[in-house]
N, C-alpha and C positions, 0 to 999 in steps of 0.2 A: 705754279710754274717751277721747274727745277732751278736751283740756285745757280746764278751765273757769277764767275770770278769777278771780284771787285778790283779794278785797276787803279783806284785811288786818284789822287791829283798828280799832274805831271811833276817830276822831280826837279823843278827849277826855282828853288827857293834859297839856295845857299848864298847867293850874292847879296841877299837882303839882310843876312845875319840876324834872323829872328831869334829872340831869346825866349825859351820855354821854361816853365817851372820844372817839367820832367820830360825827358826824351825816353821813349820805350824802344828798346832794340828787339824787334821780332813781333810780327802781327799774328802770333798764335792766339788761341783762346785766352790763355792766361795774360798775355800782353794786352789784349783788347779789354779784358776785365779790369786790369790795373788802371788802364787809361780812363775807362769810364768812371770808376770810383773816384779817381783823382779829379776828373773834370766836374763830377757832381759836387765836389767840395770847392769848386771855383778855381781850380788850377788850369793853367794853360799847358796843354799836353800835345806832344807829337809822337806818332807811331811810325817807325821806319821798318818796312818789310822788304827783305831781299828779293823775294819772288814776286810775281805779278798777281798772285792770288793770296787773299787773307785766309787765316785759319790754322797755319802751321801744319800739323799732321791731321787736322780735322777739316778737310776741304771736300768740295764737290767739283769734279772736273770732267768735262766731256772728252774722254780719251779716244772714243770711237763714235762716229756720227750717230746721234740720237740716244746714246747711252751715257748717263751721268753717274760716274763712279765716285765712291768714297775711297780713294786709293790706299790710304793708310788706316786711320781710326775708322771704325765702322759701326759701333753701337754706343749707346749712352745709358748710364744709370746713376753715376756718382755725381753728376752736376748738382751743386748745392742749390736747394730751393731758394735760399736767400738771394743768390745771384740772379736767378730767374725773376724773382719778385722785385728786388731793388732796381734792376736795370730794365724792368718792364719788357722782358724778351718776348713774351707771348704777344704783346701788342705789336711787336715788330716781325711777327710771322713765325717765331720759333714754335714748333709743334712736334711732340713725340708720339710716334705710332706704337701702340702696345703690340708686343709679339705674343701670340698664344697658339701653341705652347711655347715655352722658353727654349726648349731644346729637345732634339731627337738624336739618340745615339744608336749607331748600327753595330751589330756584332760580327758582320761578315758572313753570317750563315742564314740570312733572311729574318733574323730577329732584331728587335729594336726596343728601346726604352724611351719613354716620353716623360719629361718633367716640366713643371711650370707652376703657376700660382693657384691651380685647382688642386686642392689637397686630396679630394676623392679620386681624381684621375691619377695623381701621383701614386696613391696607395694601390690602385688597381694595376697600374703599369709595373710597379716594383714587385707586387705580389705574384705576377706571372713567373717571376724568377725566384723569388724568396719571400714567403709570408713573414719570416723573421725580420728581414730587411724592411719590409713595408711597415711593420709595427714599430721598428726602431727609427725610421726616417724622421717623423715629426719631432722626436726628442733630440735627434742630432741637430736639426734646424733650430730648435729652441735654444740649445746650448750655444751654437754659433751666434744666434741673434742677440742673446743676452750679452755676450762679449762685445759684439759689434756696437750695440747701443751704448755700452759704457765707454767705448773708445772713440766713437764718432765725434764727440765734442772736441777732442784733441785735434781733429782735422782743421778746425776753425780758429785755433789759437796758435800763438808762437810758443814753441817748446822751451823748456828751461835751458839756459846757456851753461854748458859745462865749462870748467876753468880752461883758459887758454893763455899762455904766457905772452902771446903777441897782442893781446887785447887788453886795453886799459878801460876800466869802467868806473864811473863816479859812485859815490856812496849811495846815492838815490837809486842808481841803476842796479847796484848790488842788492839793495834791499828789495827792489821789485823782483829781481831774479830769485831771491830766497823765497819770497812769497809764492812765485810761480812754481818753484821746485816743490815746495811743501804741498801745494794744491794738487800737482800731478802725482806726487808720491801718495797722497791720501786716496786719489782715484784708483791707483793700482793696488793699494792695500785693500780697498773695498772690493775691487774686482776679484782679487785672489781669494778673499774671504768668502765671497758669495758664490764663486764658481771655481772650484779646485782644478777644473780642467783647463783653466785659462793659461796657466804657465806652459803647459805642453803645447797648446795651440799657438802660443806666441813664439815658442823657441824650438819646438820639436819637428819631427819629420811627418809629412802627410800620410805616408803609407802605413805607419804604425797606428795612427788614429783611425784611418779608414778600415784597416784590417780588424781592428777591435770592434768597430761598430757594425760592419757589414760582411756578408759572405759572397754576394753576387759580383763577379768580375766586371760585368758591364757597368753596374752602378758605381763601383769603386773607380773604374777607369774614367767614367763621366765626371765624378766629383773631383778626381785628381787633376783634371784640367784647370780647375780653379786655383790649384796650388802652384802650377808651373807656367801659366800663361804669361808670355813676355819675359820670362826669367831663364837664366842659364843655370838651372838646377833641375833635379829629378824628384819624384815623389819620396825617394829615400833620403834626400838631402836634409840635414838639420836646418831648421829655419824655413822650410817650405810650407809648414802647416798653417802659419798665420795668414797666408794668401788665400786659404780656404774661406776666409771671412768675406771675400768679394762676393761669394755666393749669396750673401744675405745683406749686403750693404747697398745704400742708395735707394732712391725711390723715384728717379726721373722717369721710369717706365710706367708709373701709375700706382705702384705698390712696392713695399720693401723687397729688395732683391730682384725686382723685375726689370730686365734690360729692354730697351726699345730702340727703334730706328727714328732718326730725325727726318721729318718730311722734307723731301727734296735732296736727301743725303746729308752727310755730316757738315757740309758747308752751310746748311741752314742755320746752324748756331753762329757761324762767323758772319753770315748776312745780318742776323738780328743784332749781334754785337756791333757790327759796323754801323748800322743805322742808329743804334743807341748812342754810339760815340759821336756820330755826325750831329745828332740833335743836341749833344752836349758840347759842340764846337771843338772836338778833338781833330787835330790836323793829321790825317792818315795819308801816308805816302808809300806806294808800292814800287817795286823795281829799284829800290835804293838799298845798296849793300853797305853796311857799316864796316869800315876797314880798320878803325882805331878809336879807342876811347881816349879822349884828350884829358890829361891830368896836369894841373899846375899846383905846386905847393901841397901835394897830397890831397887835392880837392878836385873833383870833376869839373871840367869846363864845358864839355860837350862831346861831340863825336865827329870824326872825319868819315865821309862817305863817298860813294861813287858819284854823288852829285855835289860834293863840296862839304863845307863845315856847317854843322848845326850846333848852336849854342844852347846850353841848358844848365840850370842851377842844380839839377840832379839827373841821373841816368839810371833807368831800371832795365836790366837785361833779362829777356825772356828766353835766351838761348842757354846752353849748358855751361857748366863751370869751366870746363876745359876751353871751350870756344871763347868765353868771356875773359878769363884771367891769363890764359897762355897765348891765345891768338890775337886778342884785341888790346892788350895792355903792355906797356913797356915793363919788362920784369923788374926794373929798378924801383918801381913804385910799390912793390909788394914785399913784405917780409919774406926772406928766403925760405923759412920753415913753412909758411903758408903756401907759397908757390909749390914747394915739393909735395905737400899734402894734396894739393889740387892735382898734381901729376900722378898721384897714387890712387885717385878715385877709380873704383872698379867700373868699367864700362863694358864688361863682358856681355856679349849678346849672342843669341842663337835663334833669332826670329827672321822670317821672311814673309812676303805677302805676294799673292797671285790674284789678279782680278780678271774675270772672264766675262765676255759678252756672249750670250747664248741665244740660239734661235728658238728655244723653248725650255720648259722645265726638264731637267734630267730625271731619269727613272731610277729612283732609289728603292723601288719596291714597296713604297708606303703611300698612304693617302697624301696627295699634294698639300692638304691643309696642315699636315704635320711638318712641313718644310718652311714654316713661317718664322721659326726661331733659328737657333744655332744647330747645325748638324755636326755631330762629333764622330771622328774616326779615331777612337781610343778604346779598342775592345777590352783592354784590361790594363792594370798598372805595369805589368811586365813589358807590354808593348811600348809604353811611354819610357820606362827605364832603359830599355834597349836603345831607343833613339838617343837618349841623353848620353849613354856610355859611348856611343859612336861619336857624338859631338865632342866629348872630352878628348877623343883621339884625333880631332881635327877633321872628321868626316861629317858630311851632312847625312841625316838619317836615311837609311835605305828603305825604311817604312815609316814615313814621317807622321807625326801627330798633325791632323788636319782639323781645324775649327772653321766651319764654313757657314756663310749666311747667304740667303737669296732675298735681299731686301725688296726687290721688285715684286715679290710674291705678296707683299703687304702694301708697298708704295707704288702705285701705277704711274707716278709722275717722272720716274727716272729711266724708264726704258720704253721703247715702242711697244704697242699692244701685241701681246703674245710672245714677246721677247723677254729675256731676263738677264740680270747681272748676278754673278756669283763672286763673293769675296772669300778668299781662302787665306787664313792665317796659318803659317807653317812653322813647325818646330820639329827637329832642331836643325838649325843652319848656322854653324859657328862663324863668326866674323873672320877668325884666323883659321885657314885651312892648312892641313899638313902637306908635306912633300913639296913645298915651294909652289903650290898651286895658287892661282888667283881666281876670284869669283867670275871675272869677265870670261875666262876660258871655260868654266864648268857650268855657267848659268843655264844654258839650254838643257844640259844633261839633268841638272837639278829640277828644272821645270817638268821634264818628262818623267822623272822619278815620282814627283808629286802626282802628276796626272795618271800615271800607271797605277799608283796606289789607289787613287780615287776611282779608277775604272773598275776595280774589283767590287766596289759598292754601288756604282752607277755605270753599268756597262756601256751606255750610249753617250757618255760625257764627251768623248773626243769628237764624235760626230756632230755634237751640238755647238761646238766652239766656233764663234765668228771672229773673235779677237782675244788675244792674250796680252796682259800687261803684268810683268813680274818685277819684283824688287828684292834683291838680295840684301844682306846687312850692309854691304858696301854701297849699294844703290841708296839705301835709306840714309846713310851718312852723307852721300853727295847731294841728294835731293833736298833733305830737310836739315842738314847741318848737325846731325846726331852723331856725336863721337862714338866710334865703334859700332854704329848702327843701333845703339841702345835706345829703344823707344820710350824709356822712362827718364831720359837725361841723366843716367846713372843707375846702376843696378839697385834694386829695392831689397837688398839684403839687410839684416838687422843692424849691422854695423854702419849702415849708410841711411838710417832712418831717424826721425825725431831729432834729438839733440845733436846727432852726428850728420845731419843733412844740411848743407853739403859737407861741412867739416865741424868737428868739435869746437865749440866756442863761437861759431858763426851760423847758428841756425835761426837767426831772427831777420833774415833777408839783408842784413847789413854786411859790409865788406871792410877790409882794411883801408880802402880808399874812401875818404869822406864823400857822402852823398852819392855813392855808387851802390846799387842794390841789385839783388836777384829777385825776379818775380815769376820765373817759370818753374817747370817740374824739377829742376835741379835743387830747388828749395823745398822745405817742408810744406805739405805732406807727401810730395812726390808726384809720380806719373798718373796718367789717366785723365779723361775728360771730366774734370772735377771742378775746376775754377777756384779751388781753395787757395792755391799758391798766389794767384793774382789778387784775390780779395784780401788775403792776409798781408801781402806786400804793400798794397795801397794804404792799409791802416798804419803800417810802420813808417812809410814815406811821409804820411801826413803828420806824424809825430816829430819828424825831423831827426 
């Protein structure tokens, strides 16, 4: 059965003044994972979620009768296998449906490129455009895989703390940090020694690397989407290349780099986590908005909510740093320099989402079996770069990058028989529009621009539409509390990763307020349905 939103327990507990070991702000997947790990360790935990549905950006919602959408996040690959095993998520109904092929890219002239986990099919598909590229592709994937395999252990650890004058550390903590720094430094030394391409991948521009490896425009356009997805930069931007690693990371889809659909929609993960938490006696409450984090003598006491006060020995925030430190805390409890750095975090965003209920599969001019994975509208890197340059000028792309999925082509539980759901991730749609325009005024025009672009590749698409649900960056901010509409809780640029996430000197989930922690994507290792932020945060909270 499709996942149904969990409404939790009624929010009538404040008058009892229950004392919890940890209060989690936000019932996204990281918040629920943090709660479950803490409860496994015997802690009394409460999760407070503002909305009536758990999962944060990874939910399933019946937006149109009979159609169960994943409105925001729509695929999974990076979820840590340790989380699945430790929390017994498969026993609670979590199931990933493999997509085969992984992607089909359309060139707009009747041609297409198919990629996936079948090496022979990849070779044949690429060779139709360039035998040279087909020969090079396995080596390209091997290069990225070697880098990814070296870096993946860093996702599960707390990065070294860089010096920060606002933070005082004991000698023992300093020694621990020195050991961590040396271990990480050795890892990077070995990485660069074994793979000379690693430095360019980690710091360079994606277009330069892709141009050197390949000659086919459609192949380069397809691979470039890995470098720009969810980010406000183009293939030519320095630092865009490292995101290419997403192409080969994670194994939640059944094999390395294979992305999948969660049975019943993305809320299937939240449903499994909810049940795991319930069995561990976590107190989950939905429809409860946290208005203030209460601090006494620089130590957390609890939170004030729409339902009253909740008392806790510690608080872990799964929402972003701006929401946590600027909106929920009295500024007097934070060092001025820290607060200013929080306000300087880059939340630039250029992503939107459109969800369609369709009365049948649209005609893309290909075998319907090739529409089981992601459908790319990125004919070449110039197409992507043009959209990015328009966004830099405060315009949404006149010919947007469209990354589409039709999960109902794999999962028959989310739409009526013969009907389908299409999920469209759109770039570029800048949060800040030029000319004093606002998104509420131009939203319908933006949707029509996206659909008109799509119509060139699927001529019958508009005739198939039963229902349209669209979210601009402003809608993403309003609906999910994402500052600037940034789906990663802060741009994933190099200066905001690792030891700098969320801020230099504070990358270990701790904050200047005693017993206040970050457990969401604002912390290391960042955005995506990964669960590492929640798992890592729980380990730190248990250390105290």
